[in-house]
N, C-alpha and C positions, 0 to 999 in steps of 0.2 A: 504493500500500499504506499502510495506517495501522497503526502499532504503538504500543501503550500501554506507555510506559517505566516504569510503576510501578503495579502491583497487588499485593494482599496476600492471603494466607489469614488469616482473622481470625475464629475462632469466638467466639460471644457467650455461651458457657456457662462462662466463667471471670471472675475478678474483675480484668479489665483496667483499669488505672488511668487516669483522666481522660478518655482519648479513647475514644468508643464510636460505632460506625456505627449508623445507623437499624436497628431490630430486624430481625433475619433477613436483612438485605441481603446479608450475606457469602455466604449459600447460594444467591443468585441470580447467580452468577458468569457462567454461560454466557448467561443472559438479558441481563446487563449489557453483554457483549462483542459484542453483535450488530452494532455499527457499526464494528468494527475487524477487522483480519485476524489480529493476533497480539498477545500481551501478555507482558511479563516478570512472572513470579509470584514474589514475594519471601517468604522465611521471616522469622522473628523469633527473635533469641537475645540475651538479656542476663542474665547471672547476677547482675549488680548489682541489676537490678529484679525478678528472679525470673520472667521471661517467656521462653517458648520455644515456637516451632512447628517441630518437628524436620525435618531434611533429608529423612528418609524420607517424611514426610507431604507435603512439597512435591513430592517426586520422584513419588510415587504419584498425586497429584492431576494433575500435568502429563502423566503417562503415559496418562491417559484420553483426551487429545486432543493428542498431541505436535506436530502441525503447527501448532497455535495457541497452545499454552501453553509458555513457555520458563522452566525452573526455575532459580531462584537460591537456594541454601542459605545460611541465616544462619550467620555464624561470630562467636564471641566471642573475640577475641585473647587475653584474659586467662584463659580457661577452662583448667583443668588438662588437659582432653581435647583441647586444640588439634591436636596431631599426629594423633590419631585422627579428629577432625572433618574435617580436610582430607583425610585418606586416604579417608573415606567419600565425599566429594565426587568423588574420582577413581574409586572402585570403582563408584559408582552412575552414573558418567558424567553428573553434573549439569553443566549448562551453565556456570553462573557462581556467584559468591558475593555476599552482601550483608553489609556491616558498618555498625554504628552507633557510631561513636567516642564521641559524648556519652552515649548510653544505656548503653554498656558501661563507660564510665569510662576509655577508652584514648586517650591523646593520639596523634594520627597520627604523631608522630615516636618513639613508644615502639618498643623493639626487637621486641616481639611483633607490633605492627601491620606493621612493615617485614617481619617473617618471613612474614606472610600475603601482602603484596604480592609478595615474592620467590617464593613457591610459585605464585602465580597467573601470574606472568611466565613461570616455567619450564614451567608446565602449560597455558599458552594459555587461561586462564580470565578473562573480563571481571569487573569488580567494580562493584557498585552500592553507593554510600555515602549512606546516609540515616539519620535519627534519628526514627522514628515517635512516640517517647515524649519528645520534647524538652521538652514542657510538664511533664513529671514533676519533682517536686522534687529527685530523686536524679540526674537527667540533668544532666551538666556542660555548660552552654551554651558555654563557651570552646572546648571540644574539637570543637564543630560547625563552627567557623569554617574556611572553605575555604583560607584563607591558610596554615593549618597543614599542608596537604597539599603545598604547594609544595616543601619540601625533600625529603621522601622520594620524591616522584614524579619528581625530576630523575634519580634512579638507575635509573628503569624507563621509558625513552622510548617503548617499544613496548606498554606496558600500556594496555588499553582500560578506560576508567572512566566511569560515569555517576554524577553527583553530584546530590543532591536538596537540599531545605530552602531553595530560592530564596525570598527574601522574609523569611526568619527569620535570615539572616546578612547581613553588608554586601554589597550587590550589587556594588560596585566590586571587592572582593576576588575574588568569583566570576568576573567577567568578565576580570579581569586573569589569573586562573589559566587560563581558556579560551584567552586570548591566548598565554600562555607555553608551554603543553603541547599537542602535536599531537593526541593521542587522548583528550581529556577532553571530556565532553559534560554538559549540564545539563538536566534535565527540570523541567517547570513545574507539577507537581501542587499545590505549596503556594500558588501564586498564581493558578492557572487559573480560579478562581471568585471572584476579587477584582479587579473590572475596572480600577480605578485602578492598583493595583499591577502587574497584568499588562501594561497599556499602558506603564507607566513602565519596566518591566524590558525590554520589547521595544524601546523607544525607545533606552534606554542600550545594549543589545546591538547595535542597528543602527548607532549612532554609533561604537561600538567595532569594527564589522565582524566580529562573531562570531555573528551569527544562525544561521550554518551549523552552530553547535554546540548549538542548542537543540532539545529533544525534547518532544513531547506526552506527558503523563502524568497519570492521573486520580487516583491515590492510592486507587483502590477498595479498601475499600468506603466511604470517606469521601466520595467524589464519583464520579459515573458518567462513563464515557467520553463519552457523548453530551452531558452538560452541558459537559464541558471543550472538546470540538471546537466546539460552538456558541459558547461563550465566546470562543474564539480567533477565529472568523470574525466575531464581533460587536464586536471591539476598537475598530473605527473608527466605530461607530455613535454618534449623539447620545446622551448619558447615560453613555457608557463612556469619554469623554475630557474633559479639561479644556483643550483647545486644543492648538495645535502641529500639525505636519505629520502627516498619517495614516501609518500603517505600511504600506508597499507590500504590495499584495495577494499578490504572488508570494512575498514572505517568509513570510507566514502559511501559504500554501498549502504551502510547502516544509517548514515545521515539522510541520504535520499529516501529510504524506505522506513524511517522512524514513525512509529505509531503515536502520533501526537494526541489523538483522541483518547487513548488509554492514559497517556502520561498526564493529560490535564483532567482526567476523570469526567469526560464529557459524555452525556447521554444522547448519542446521535442516532438518527434512523439508520437502519441497515442499508448497505449499498445493494442496488439491484444485481442480479446475476448477470454476468457478461453475455452478451448476444453472440453465440458461437456460429450461428448460421451465415451471418452477414459480415464479411471481413471489413475492418475499419480502414477508412481512407487516410486516417491520421494516427498511425500506430504509436503506442507508448514508447518512451525513450527507455532503453535498457542499458545495463552496463556493457561497454564495449569489450570485445575480446582482448585478452592479454597480448 
């Protein structure tokens, strides 16, 4: 099973600052997901930046194909409507939430951030922490550092969390966080199409013995899952490495095929049985031969 740990709804008819996907790619979601089984679909919410894709829109989109799309509603911890926003997640039975500490201007040790962690722990909701607008001038870079999560997460040892922004924050902080906390995972969308940085990160994670906490993620619509999976399997090829021992093939295969649904303790609908009679025109990406 291959699960994309980071996709987003991202309409192109608004003045989104700085980051823009290729024109109309966002509308090709189903086509882009041909090579994976499921995807976490994230909303966006930052009152600081004036950006929002509402929880209702994410929920409705995922309801079109519930066995393959896993909804994560965006929460701004500093919003006046925080209590109502969390209540909506519960009422709509949305799988999880996503928070952007840097984009919302919320330090992870802030009382409102901790309030969200507490609600998710009590209501068995996994959390995705990422900052899609970290390049924006008003996004606070320091709040994206994974080391800031260490203190609040110590109080919620059973909380399931996926963190993003690998490669944009100090890698050793991220890996140490994975070492210290049992249910924290990191997805690779920010580094997946940057060969040197991808290999460097995998090497460091292998040395730290935390590759079991790494997940495949595309960051769609900024990259396609097919690109990301191909890049992962190509990490040891000439031109993708500057020397050193290769990343073991079983490590790469495990990252691509990791069962994120089980790790996050998500109650997802069963996948339909594959149609064997009609061959697919867009076959799945598999591990290349040695």
